[in-house]
N, C-alpha and C positions, 0 to 999 in steps of 0.2 A: 195833383201832377204825379204823387207818390201811388196814389189809389189807381189811377189810370197805368201807371208803369207796372205795377204788380199784377194788375189783371190781365194785361193785354201778355206779358212773358210767362206767366203762369198758365194762359190759355195755348199760347207758342209750345209750350213745355209739353203739356199733355198731348195735343196734336201731334207733333213728330217724333219725342223721344220713346214712348213705348215701342210704337213701330219701328224705327230705327233699330233699337233694341232686340227685337225680334229677328230681325233683317241680319243683324250682326251674329247672333244665335245660332243662324240657320247655316250661316257663313262659316263661323268656327265647326261646327258640328261636319259639314261638308268637306272641310279642311282635313280634319282630325281622324276620322271614323276609319279611314285607311288602317291604322292601328290595330283596331277591332276586328278588322276582318284578315290579318295578316296569316296566322296559324291556319284557317280555313282556307282562304284564299290560294295562299303558297302551297299547299296540299293539291288542289284540286287543278291548278294551273300549271304545276312544277315550275314556280319561280324560287329561284336561289335566295340567301339571304342579301348576296352582294345585288343581285337586280332589284328585289324588295327595297333595297335603301337608296339605288339610283331612282327608284320611281319615287320615292320620298322627299327625296332632295330635287329633282327636278321641276318641281311645282314652282318652287322657289327660284327657278330661272325665270321661267315663264312671269313668274311676278316682278322679278326686277326689271327685265326687257319692256313691257307691257305697261309698267305704272303710270309713267309721264305720259302716253300717248292715247291711253285711256281717259285720264284726266283733261287731257286736250278736249275729248270727245265730250265729256260732261259740259265743259264750257260752253262748247258749239252746240250742242243738242238741250241742254236743260237737266237739271237732275232727277225730274221727272222720269223722262223717257229712258236715260241713259242708266240710272241705276236702276230702273224697272226691268230694263231688257239684260243687264247684266245679273241680277238675280235669274232671271227666267232661264238665261242659256245656261249659267254655271250649275243651276239645277239640273238642267236635261244633259248636262254632261257628266255631272255627279252620279245621276241614275245611269247611266251609260256603263259606267265602270261594271254595271253587274254582267255586262254580256259579252265583255273582253274574253280572247282566247289566246291570247298568244302575248309573249313578251312586250311585241314591238308596239302593239295596240295598248298594253296597258303603260308604256313609257309615253307614248303620244297622249293618251287620255290625259296624264296628268298634268303635264306637260301646258296643255290646253286649259285645262282648270287653274292653273295657277297664272294664266293668261287672262283670263277674264275675271278670276277676283282680283286681280292686281289693281283695278280701279276704284275699288269697291271702300275701303278704311280711309284713303286718304280723299275720295271723293266725298264722303259723309262728312268727314272732319271740314272740308271746304264748305260745302254744302250748311253748317251748322253757323259758319259765320255771316252768312246771307241772312240769319235769323236772329243771332246774338251779338250783343256789342261784346267787346272785350273784358269787362268785369263779368259777365256769365259764363264765359268759353270754359272755363277751369271745371266748374261744377256740372255744367253740361255734358262736357267731355268725360267725366269721372261717372256719371251715370248711366252714358253710351257704353263706357266700356264694363260696366258691371256685366253685360253680356258675356263677357270671356268666363269666368268663372262660373257662372250660371251655364254655360254650354258645355263645360265640362262636367258639371254636376247630374245634367238632364242628360247631355249625350251617351257619355258612359252608361247609364241606367238602360235608355231607350235601345242604345244600339246592342248592349247585354240580350235585352229581351228579344230583339228583333234576329238575332243569331239563334235562338233556340226554336224558331221557325223552319230550321234545317230539314230539307223534305218534304216540306209543304207543297202539294201542286208540283212535285218535281224539280223545284227550285230549291237552290242551295240557301242556307240562312246568310251567307256574306252577300249573296245575290239581294236577298230579302232588303237587308238593311240598306243597300245602296239605294235600291228603288224607292223605298218607303221612306228615307232621310231625304232625296232629292226630290220629290213629289212635292212636297209642302214649299220648297224654296220656289219652284215653278210658279204655283200660285199664288204667293206672296208677290213674286214679281209682276205678276200680271194685275194684281190689287194694285201694286204701286203706282203703276201707268195712270190711275184714276185719284188715288189717294194722297198722294205727294204733290207738293206746289211747288213751283220752282224759285219763287220770290215773293215777299212780302203783298207787292202791289199785285199778284194773283190770286191772295188768299181770300176767296169770298166766304169762308169760316169764319171770318173776323168781321166787324162792323165796319164801315167807313170811316169812322172815328179813329177805331182802334188800328186799322190800315194807315191811315195819315200819321199817326202817333208813332206807329213803329219803324215807318219809313224817314220821319224826320230824325227820331232818335237814332238811328242807323247811321244817316246821313251825318249827323252832327259828330256823334263818336268816331267817324271814319275821317273827317276833316280835321278832329284835334289829334288823331294819330298820326296823320301825314305831318301835320304842322310838328309833331314832336320829333319824327323822323328826321324830318327836314333839318331842325333845329341840332340835333345828334351830329348828323355825318356830315353837314356842310355848316360847320359854325360859323364861317367868314359869310355867309351869303346872309346868317341871321343878326350880325353885328353891323352888317353895311346898310 
């Protein structure tokens, strides 16, 4: 039993976590790369410090408004389709930052980026609960969150290098940065549409025995968790 348990969850971890870490790394880079573009972009577009601040902050308004609706979409259409579409769409939006010319366009694109990104992080956390029982989630979530410091390290290096492409083919460095950092997100989003699996029952990369074990394990832990919650919140029911 323990050998099977270790084999199944190791397999699931290696299948899902590296890919999701890559997705989160791209998510974080597409969100924070604006700071690296600030100096050149403000100069070329004539943005004031105040306007730039509004653009940096308006992303989180979209994030706040669309977080819950986005997760309802994930629940309806499944993680494979929904997370894949989110990645592809926000990659396109991030790349489109290279083509803005006005303050209004700048603010609209930043708001849309926040609106589309809103469902990604909570969606992934929910998705992981479909694959790992509670005893694994702390460890699995910490591995997923490793993408954040990794993104800061890689993002700053890559963004700084892309800015040196300033003037190549008549395109500004900050424009190259948005295009070349948004494009991989679109590609990974399209890959996600075939790579991710909605739930264990559809995991054809597990054997039938492994699939059945994982489903039974999750159902057993879910039933135990529900029982404990019922006993905690409704003690009178447990006593009757």
